[in-house]
C-alpha positions, -999 to 999 in steps of 0.1 A, spaced: 276 -766 457 247 -787 447 242 -806 415 219 -778 403 249 -760 390 245 -773 355 266 -746 340 298 -756 358 313 -788 345 346 -787 365 359 -766 394 389 -780 412 414 -763 435 448 -781 437 463 -775 471 499 -764 476 499 -788 506 477 -818 500 446 -830 482 422 -815 459 390 -796 466 363 -803 440 337 -776 442 312 -796 423 302 -815 454 279 -805 481 297 -776 497 277 -743 503 290 -727 471 271 -696 460 284 -684 426 314 -679 403 322 -648 383 345 -649 353 358 -615 342 376 -604 310 384 -568 300 398 -548 271 417 -529 298 432 -558 317 462 -580 310 448 -610 330 416 -630 330 401 -629 365 375 -648 384 360 -649 419 338 -671 440 324 -674 475 323 -705 496 306 -711 530 328 -737 546 311 -759 571 339 -785 572 321 -810 549 341 -826 521 330 -850 495 353 -878 507 329 -906 515 310 -885 541 342 -878 562 340 -847 583 371 -825 582 383 -792 596 382 -758 578 400 -750 546 428 -732 563 438 -759 587 470 -779 580 453 -813 581 428 -803 555 433 -784 522 452 -756 539 440 -731 513 465 -703 509 474 -684 477 489 -694 444 470 -726 441 462 -739 407 425 -738 398 408 -755 369 374 -741 358 351 -753 330 318 -736 325 292 -739 298 263 -716 287 228 -727 279 237 -729 242 265 -754 249 294 -730 244 322 -741 268 350 -721 284 378 -741 299 406 -722 317 433 -726 343 438 -698 368 456 -693 401 444 -680 435 454 -644 439 441 -638 473 419 -655 500 398 -637 525 383 -656 555 356 -643 577 336 -661 604 312 -652 632 308 -686 649 325 -720 652 301 -738 628 309 -721 595 334 -698 578 329 -676 547 357 -677 522 360 -651 494 386 -661 467 399 -641 438 417 -657 408 441 -644 381 460 -660 353 493 -679 359 511 -653 338 500 -625 360 520 -642 388 549 -652 365 554 -616 353 569 -608 387 598 -632 382 631 -615 375 636 -640 347 606 -626 329 619 -591 327 624 -579 292 658 -565 301 674 -562 267 674 -541 235 645 -547 210 640 -534 176 616 -543 148 579 -538 141 561 -533 174 538 -563 171 569 -585 166 584 -571 198 552 -579 217 552 -615 205 589 -618 214 584 -605 249 555 -628 256 571 -659 242 608 -655 251 605 -636 284 572 -644 299 572 -678 283 535 -678 281 516 -709 270 487 -689 258 479 -681 222 489 -647 209 467 -627 185 481 -595 170 472 -569 144 503 -561 123 519 -527 130 533 -505 103 560 -487 124 593 -501 138 606 -491 172 640 -495 189 635 -497 226 654 -508 257 638 -529 284 649 -530 320 652 -554 349 625 -534 367 600 -538 338 575 -567 338 565 -581 304 528 -573 306 532 -537 315 560 -534 289 536 -546 261 509 -523 274 533 -493 271 539 -502 234 501 -499 226 499 -461 222 531 -460 201 517 -484 174 504 -476 139 481 -503 124 493 -516 90 457 -514 76 452 -478 88 485 -459 84 469 -425 92 457 -437 126 474 -450 158 466 -466 191 463 -503 202 448 -523 231 468 -550 249 446 -573 268 440 -609 279 410 -633 274 405 -670 278 414 -671 241 449 -657 248 467 -624 245 455 -597 221 474 -567 207 448 -551 186 443 -518 167 415 -496 180 404 -487 144 406 -523 132 384 -535 161 358 -508 154 355 -518 118 345 -554 125 311 -567 115 288 -571 146 291 -606 162 257 -602 178 225 -582 171 207 -575 204 174 -558 212 159 -542 243 122 -543 244 93 -550 268 84 -584 254 97 -618 265 106 -630 231 135 -622 207 122 -606 174 132 -621 141 166 -609 130 181 -606 165 204 -630 183 201 -618 220 175 -601 242 188 -574 265 174 -580 299 186 -548 316 205 -517 305 219 -486 321 236 -458 302 266 -439 316 278 -414 290 312 -398 297 302 -364 283 320 -341 306 330 -308 289 360 -303 312 374 -338 306 368 -335 269 388 -303 267 416 -316 289 420 -347 268 414 -328 235 393 -358 224 368 -335 206 389 -303 204 423 -291 191 456 -297 208 490 -280 203 523 -299 203 555 -281 213 588 -299 207 625 -291 210 650 -311 190 683 -314 208 701 -324 176 691 -293 156 684 -270 185 651 -261 168 618 -254 186 586 -263 167 549 -262 174 519 -274 154 482 -281 158 462 -313 158 424 -313 151 405 -342 166 382 -341 136 410 -359 117 404 -391 137 367 -393 127 359 -412 95 351 -446 83 364 -464 113 340 -450 139 311 -469 154 287 -442 142 286 -415 116 285 -383 136 310 -368 159 293 -354 191 289 -317 191 299 -299 223 299 -262 234 289 -249 200 278 -215 214 314 -211 227 330 -226 196 347 -251 218 357 -275 190 377 -249 172 398 -239 203 431 -254 214 425 -269 249 456 -290 255 493 -284 251 518 -313 249 555 -306 255 580 -331 243 617 -334 236 623 -348 202 642 -380 203 664 -376 172 693 -400 172 681 -418 203 685 -456 200 690 -457 162 682 -491 148 710 -514 136 736 -537 151 766 -519 136 779 -483 139 776 -478 102 740 -489 102 731 -467 132 747 -436 117 722 -439 88 694 -431 113 713 -407 135 694 -377 122 660 -393 124 636 -394 154 630 -428 169 593 -421 175 572 -396 156 554 -379 184 534 -357 161 519 -384 140 515 -411 167 512 -401 203 487 -372 199 464 -394 177 465 -422 203 456 -399 232 426 -386 213 416 -420 200 416 -436 235 395 -409 250 370 -409 221 365 -446 223 348 -443 257 326 -412 252 294 -433 252 290 -461 277 263 -486 286 260 -517 308 238 -545 295 228 -578 309 218 -608 287 214 -645 292 247 -663 294 266 -661 261 302 -673 263 311 -666 227 312 -628 233 347 -614 242 362 -580 248 371 -564 215 340 -578 198 315 -555 180 278 -559 188 248 -540 174 222 -529 199 187 -516 193 172 -495 220 138 -478 221 133 -441 225 123 -428 259 86 -420 254 52 -421 271 37 -437 240 28 -474 241 42 -479 207 79 -468 208 102 -459 180 138 -469 178 162 -445 194 184 -431 167 211 -418 191 215 -450 213 210 -476 186 240 -488 167 274 -505 169 292 -508 202 326 -521 212 326 -547 240 349 -534 267 342 -558 297 326 -592 298 316 -609 330 298 -643 333 279 -649 365 269 -684 373 247 -693 403 226 -724 410 195 -709 393 210 -686 366 237 -680 341 240 -643 330 265 -623 310 271 -586 318 287 -564 291 302 -530 294 299 -515 259 313 -483 245 311 -462 213 328 -430 200 301 -415 179 263 -413 173 238 -419 146 
C-alpha cells in the first residue's frame, strides 16, 4: 500500500508465529472494507493484498505470507485498524482474521483475500462463554449479564430498558450472541409498552440491544439530498452520489408474514385445558413511531388487509419456569404464563417485517459518524422528463440505517448505506 492511503492511519497484523505485518508500507494493497449491520452481532472487515514478497524491513526481500520463515499468515491473528474520513472522524478498532484465501497463477506474486471479525465472535464458541444457567429479570438486564459475565466482552454495551421480565434457562449448546438475539423478539420497550421487538447488533461503538420503535422515533442524524448538481444545497449535510431502490413489496410475502394484514393466534393452555383463538390487526402497529405517516395499501380490490392471512399455533406456557428462588415465591406465579405470546410475539413478527418494506442503497462520501440504527432524512426527486424536478413525496422522508460499509482505496473514501422504512408520505 502506498502512502496515498491518507484515510488509513494504522493497519497492523500481529502474527501468531512471528513479527508484525504493517500494511501502511509499500505492499500492493488495494482496499479495505469495514462493515457494520443492524442484523449482525459482529463488526466485519475485508481487504485484498497482492503479495510479491516485499516487506518494509529495510529493503529485505522475504518469502510469501504463508511461509514459516515469514509472517506465516493463518487465521485468528489480531488486527488493529484505524481509519479516518475526510472530515477527521476516526474509527479505531481491533478485529481478528476469520479466514484467509490464497490464490496464485505464477511464482512472482500471490493474491490474498482476508476477512475479519470481532474477537467476541471467536470467543462465543468457547464452552466457558455458554450462558448455561437460569436467568430471570428484565430482559435488558439479562442481555447485559450474558455479555459481561459469560462472553466477558470488553466492548461497551448500550441497551434500551425493557418493560417485561423473563425467566429463561440457557444451555451449554447456546452461544451468548445467539442467546441475546433470541431475546430480541420477546422484549417490550419501557417507553412503548403497547409495542414489542428489539434489534441486537454490534458496531465499533459496542453492543446494542435497541427497541425498533425507539430507533424509529429518533431525530435524523443527517439530512441528505440526491440531485444532479455537484454541490450540497443549504440545509443538507450530505450529497447522495448514487441510489438504487429495492422495495420489498411482494403480496405473497406480505400475506404470509401478516405484516400488513390480519393474523390469528390459536393457543392451548395445558394448565386449564382451554383452547383459545384471537385476531391481531397489523394496523395496531402503525402510529407515531413509524418513519412515515401512511401505511402502504395493498390489494384493496380484494380487501386483502381485512383478511386473516396467517395462523400461529402455540402451547401456552402457564407455570413454566415461574420466577423466584423459593418454592413459595414460584407458587405465586404458577398460574401465570411466562411469556405473553398474544401481546408480544405476534407484534414482533409484524414489526420486523414492516420495518423492511421499503429499501434503498445509497452511496455518499465517507462519513464515519453514521452507524446502523441511526435515522437519516433523504430527499429524492420525482422521476420526470421535466428539467425542473419536484421532490418525490413517496420516496422522500426518514429512513432507518440498516447496513453501513466504509470503502477505502488509494483514491477514494466512500460510505454505502442500506436504508429501510416501514411507511410512506
